[in-house]
C-alpha angles and dihedrals in degrees: 000000000000119000111224101179143347124242126188111227120177090338091304124108120227130190116221119211126212090268093045102256107153119220117192117231105218123211120223091251092050092050093050093046092051094047131091090193130028112182147148111236143151127225119253100179143333136202138189119252126219085240124107129184135185091212091210099309121130121223130252138179091273099035133056109197096237130125124180120243115231134189120203123190114215131185117224120239099169130009112205098171133011135024115260114194093237139001091270126072136179117230116203113208141137141249137194123251119211094222092061095051130231125265120230110269088004132170121313103221128193116239126195128201106205123224129021128106121332088222094059103026102048125113140199105232131199106196143169128205115272102184129321098302108030146045138222133205112284091222093056133261098277095067100019093155088076089069094057131068135166109270089239088070095065108158117250093246090062096050112102094023115127111241121239112221117201124216118295106262097214097042112115136170089230140091095034129211131205119263122188116197138166114241131190123242101188145014127245134199121224117189131201130179096285106008146038131212124211103207141166108272102242090193090064097052118133128197113239126189113221134165127233132194126252112288091348120150117240116215141172128227117197117185114185127192123187113196125188100193096173097050107108095239095032123232134214120182121187133192134179128204121188118185140157118247124015103271090108089071090075098051136082121278103194138021116205120197111217095216134098109260141157092265111071093206086068097039129103120238098047127096112236127196113211114200120185122191112198132196131177109196144171126225141167091225111095121228114271144141110313088005113207106187095171093101136075113023095345110169133167110234099182137000135184139163120221126190133194130178114218120196 
């Protein structure tokens, strides 16, 4: 279709083809507003459906008004609007088939080639719900290509947003697989000239054999409480650290400044009780900004409480 001129209609721009078929030119804001889901994803596979649809075209001697239904599975990389159930979605769209002919100024369908690099084969998608388990192009099936852009063309208003990653679709509690990790059994205090570090004692680590579900994410929750029971007003300071993997179990959990300050938990001369609650867990929710793993298939694999008195 060749665009001959542009005409503003109700603040929207349309492109008129040689035969007069108008194609709306959507702005970024209009696309986002019309969409139930805005996401960056890459295609994993697609397959033809037994479904055909005329999509509003009338037949002629050279054209049978039939277009082939297609379903493409895509894996989410970023979710900018909406809440898909998992990190995989099914997109319902259409394609032409040579044997049925092609109408003049016909549909402009999107076409995905599965596989390849995520960096070069990822797309920004504007989609609407098309039933309980799949989506369709927000701009309609006739010109579905308007709902799809290369991921490199992310609109300015999306840049800087933190992505929301849905649960991993193929993560399951069963079957389980062995996982061998080193875990701390006590805390230690290392002092320098002006500070001290309460750390996991790496000399006391033990190897524990756990099991983890298929494609599940392993994470570590460290909750630290510093209590100053002998300070006149009392003081309890709490901190939480949530990370993927188990590397955090070899680091330090609290830094104490050995100077007199306005905060008694940092002041010298008061006994402090450092309590660290540890959890190693599995979850189907991938790590992300403001990660909340307590969702699909969350399960604690190991837990322990460690205590250290600091003078």
